[in-house]
C-alpha positions in Angstrom: 9.1 -13.8 16.1 13.0 -13.5 15.2 13.6 -11.9 12.3 16.0 -14.9 10.4 12.7 -17.4 10.7 10.8 -14.2 9.6 12.3 -14.3 6.4 12.6 -17.8 5.7 8.7 -17.7 6.5 8.1 -15.0 4.2 9.7 -16.5 1.1 8.6 -20.1 2.0 5.0 -19.6 2.7 4.6 -16.4 -0.2 5.7 -19.2 -3.2 4.2 -22.6 -1.5 4.9 -24.0 -4.9 8.6 -23.7 -4.7 11.3 -25.7 -2.9 14.4 -24.2 -2.0 17.8 -25.5 -0.9 19.8 -23.8 2.1 22.6 -22.6 0.2 20.3 -20.9 -2.3 17.9 -19.8 0.2 20.8 -18.2 2.5 22.1 -16.5 -0.8 18.4 -15.0 -1.3 18.1 -13.6 2.3 21.8 -12.7 2.6 21.8 -15.0 5.5 24.6 -17.5 6.7 23.6 -21.2 5.1 24.3 -22.5 8.5 21.5 -19.8 10.5 19.3 -20.9 7.5 19.5 -24.5 8.2 19.2 -24.6 11.8 15.8 -22.6 10.9 14.3 -24.8 7.9 15.5 -28.1 10.3 13.0 -26.6 13.0 10.4 -25.7 10.8 10.8 -29.3 9.2 10.2 -31.0 12.3 7.0 -28.4 13.6 5.3 -29.9 10.6 5.5 -26.2 8.6 7.8 -27.5 6.1 8.4 -30.3 3.9 12.0 -31.8 3.2 13.1 -34.1 0.4 16.4 -34.6 -0.9 17.6 -34.6 -5.0 21.0 -35.7 -5.7 23.4 -34.0 -3.1 20.4 -30.6 -2.7 18.0 -31.0 -0.3 14.8 -29.0 -0.6 12.4 -27.1 1.6 9.1 -26.5 0.4 5.7 -24.9 2.4 3.7 -28.5 4.1 0.5 -28.1 2.2 -0.9 -30.4 4.7 0.1 -28.2 7.5 -3.3 -27.3 9.0 -2.6 -23.6 10.4 -0.8 -22.5 7.0 -3.5 -20.6 6.1 -3.2 -18.7 8.7 0.8 -18.7 8.6 0.3 -17.0 5.5 -1.4 -14.7 6.4 0.4 -13.6 8.9 3.5 -13.6 6.7 2.0 -11.0 4.5 1.3 -8.6 6.8 4.4 -8.7 8.5 7.8 -10.1 7.6 7.0 -11.0 3.7 5.5 -8.1 2.8 4.6 -5.0 4.7 7.5 -4.6 6.6 9.6 -5.1 3.9 7.9 -2.3 1.8 8.0 0.0 4.9 11.7 -0.5 5.1 12.1 0.4 1.8 9.8 3.3 1.4 11.5 4.8 4.7 13.9 7.1 3.1 10.6 8.8 1.5 8.5 8.8 4.5 8.4 12.6 5.0 6.6 12.8 1.0 4.4 9.8 1.6 0.8 10.5 3.6 -0.5 7.1 2.5 1.3 3.6 1.3 -0.7 0.9 1.0 -1.5 -2.9 -0.7 -4.2 -3.8 -2.5 -5.5 -6.4 -5.1 -5.2 -10.0 -4.5 -2.8 -10.1 -2.1 -4.8 -7.9 0.4 -7.8 -9.7 -0.3 -5.7 -13.1 0.2 -6.6 -14.4 -3.1 -2.9 -14.6 -4.2 -1.5 -17.1 -5.7 2.4 -17.5 -6.3 2.7 -15.0 -9.4 0.6 -12.3 -8.5 1.7 -8.7 -8.4 2.3 -6.8 -5.5 0.0 -3.6 -6.4 1.3 -1.1 -4.4 -0.4 2.3 -4.2 1.3 5.6 -2.7 -0.5 9.1 -2.3 1.9 11.7 -1.8 4.7 13.7 -3.1 6.5 11.2 -5.0 6.8 10.2 -8.6 7.7 6.7 -10.1 10.9 7.8 -10.9 11.2 8.0 -6.8 9.7 4.3 -6.7 11.2 2.6 -9.8 14.3 1.6 -7.7 12.2 0.7 -4.1 9.7 -1.5 -6.3 13.0 -3.1 -8.3 14.7 -3.9 -5.1 11.2 -5.3 -3.1 10.6 -7.7 -6.2 13.7 -9.1 -5.7 13.4 -9.7 -2.2 9.4 -11.0 -2.2 10.8 -12.5 -5.5 7.5 -11.3 -7.3 6.6 -8.4 -9.5 5.6 -5.3 -7.3 3.7 -2.9 -9.4 3.6 1.0 -7.7 1.2 3.6 -8.6 1.5 6.9 -6.8 -1.0 10.1 -7.0 -0.9 13.4 -5.4 -3.2 14.0 -2.7 -5.2 16.2 -5.0 -5.5 14.0 -7.5 -6.7 11.3 -5.1 -9.1 13.4 -3.6 -10.3 14.6 -6.6 -10.8 11.6 -7.9 -12.6 10.2 -4.9 -15.1 13.3 -5.3 -15.9 12.1 -8.6 -16.9 8.5 -7.6 -14.0 7.1 -9.8 -14.3 3.3 -10.1 -10.5 2.9 -9.0 -10.2 4.9 -6.1 -13.8 3.1 -5.0 -12.5 -0.2 -4.8 -9.0 0.7 -2.9 -11.7 2.5 -0.7 -14.2 -0.3 -0.4 -11.7 -3.7 -0.5 -9.3 -5.1 1.5 -5.8 -3.3 2.3 -2.5 -3.8 3.8 -1.5 -0.2 5.5 2.2 0.3 4.9 2.4 3.5 5.6 -0.3 5.3 7.0 -3.8 4.0 8.3 -7.6 3.5 7.3 -8.7 6.4 9.2 -5.8 9.1 7.0 -6.8 7.3 3.6 -10.3 8.5 4.8 -9.0 12.0 5.5 -7.8 12.4 2.4 -10.3 10.9 0.0 -12.8 13.4 2.0 -10.4 16.0 1.8 -11.3 17.9 -1.3 -15.2 17.3 -0.2 -14.7 19.7 2.0 -12.7 22.1 0.8 -14.8 22.5 -1.5 -17.4 22.5 0.3 -15.7 25.4 2.4 -15.3 27.3 -1.0 -18.4 27.0 -2.4 -19.5 28.3 1.1 -17.0 31.3 0.8 -18.0 31.6 -2.7 -21.7 32.2 -1.9 -20.8 34.5 1.2 -19.2 36.7 -1.4 -22.0 36.7 -4.2 -24.3 38.0 -1.4 -22.1 40.4 -0.3 -22.0 41.6 -3.6 -25.8 41.3 -3.6 -26.3 43.4 -0.8 -23.6 46.5 -2.2 -25.6 46.8 -5.7 -29.1 46.8 -3.9 -28.0 49.4 -2.1 -26.3 51.1 -4.8 -29.0 51.1 -7.1 -31.5 53.2 -5.0 -28.7 55.5 -5.0 -28.0 55.9 -8.8 -31.3 56.3 -9.4 -31.7 59.5 -6.7 -28.6 60.8 -8.8 -30.2 60.6 -11.9 -33.3 62.3 -10.4 -31.4 65.1 -9.4 -29.4 65.4 -12.6 -26.6 64.0 -10.9 
């Protein structure tokens, strides 16, 4: 799908309750009005959008009667409307991020027009790093973006402890922006495996100390018996 059409669908289908006129939408997307006009006309002709005139303005809006609207909305959420934008904006921090994902109503497909974007980032980043990215994403998506970030060690510690929020993130649908379900699972299990290795190492050390003490005790007794 051409990027211009993706951007237009990303805006209109994620906000089906709102109508846009051509110049307003062009300014929002940073595109030429003529390009936007051509795409809007094609989408209206295809039955994806409705067209209505109010005064001198012509407004375009998602057509609630379009039979493939839910499928298109699902596709847009996973591509141009959300994931691609967040991935693009997070790219400068890519080397410091293990996993980034969207959870909550947007991932479940139960969102409404005013739903926030719940973004979770696992990596060596801070909310200060994410704040300007969330602001730019909110402008482009016309939705508030609520970022949260955890170091991998904290996420895995909470996973090991059975934290309710972590369990929800692991169990419910997610849209992966950076990383995959496999990498998320590896992060969640890492503390447990590391802890297991630490426990095993501690047990081996304790066993070695016990054996050393068992050898030393008879030697001390013999020395005492001989006046040593």
